[in-house]
N, C-alpha and C positions, 0 to 999 in steps of 0.2 A: 503494499499499499504506499502511496505517496501522499503526503499532506502539504498543502500550501498554507504558509503562515505569513501574513502581511505584517510588516514592521515599519514603524515611522518614527522611532525614537521615544515614543511616549511610554509611560509606565504601564498602560494597558497592553500595549504591544509586547513589552518585556514579559508581562505576566502570561500572555498567550504563548510565547516561546517556552517559558518555564513549564506551563501546563503540558505543551506537546512533549517536552523532554521527560516530564513525569510519566506520561503515557508510555513512552519508550522504555523507561526504567521499570514500569509495571508489567512489561512483557509484550507490548504491542510491537509487531514487526513492521516497521515503517521507515521510510526516509522522508526527509523534509526539504522543502524548497522555500526559502525566505525570499520574499518580494518586497521591494522598497521603491518608492518614487520620490524624487527630490527635484526641487526647483533648480534650473540650470544656473550656474554662476558665470557671470561675464567678467572678463579681465579688468575692465575699467571700474567695476564695482569693488573689486579687491584692492586695486591701486588707490582708489579715492576714498576708501573707508578707513579712518584712523581708529575707530572704536573696536576693541578686541572682541566684545560680545557680538557685534554685527559681523565681524570677520568670521567668527566661528559659525554663525547662522548661515552665512553665505557659502562657506566652504562645504556645507552639506554634512557636517559632523553628525553622526547618529550616536545618541547618548546611551 
């Protein structure tokens, strides 16, 4: 069995990954595909942005 788990960096998505891994530990024979979609980052946004928090968001970092 293959399971698709959508992740977006939120706590709820992390909980979904934990739940899927728990199913696997409980004996489910499955593989997982993690899917994420992020906004594109443009070079000028990175160059012109002095704020570290904004840079992290633009870089598409998943927490």
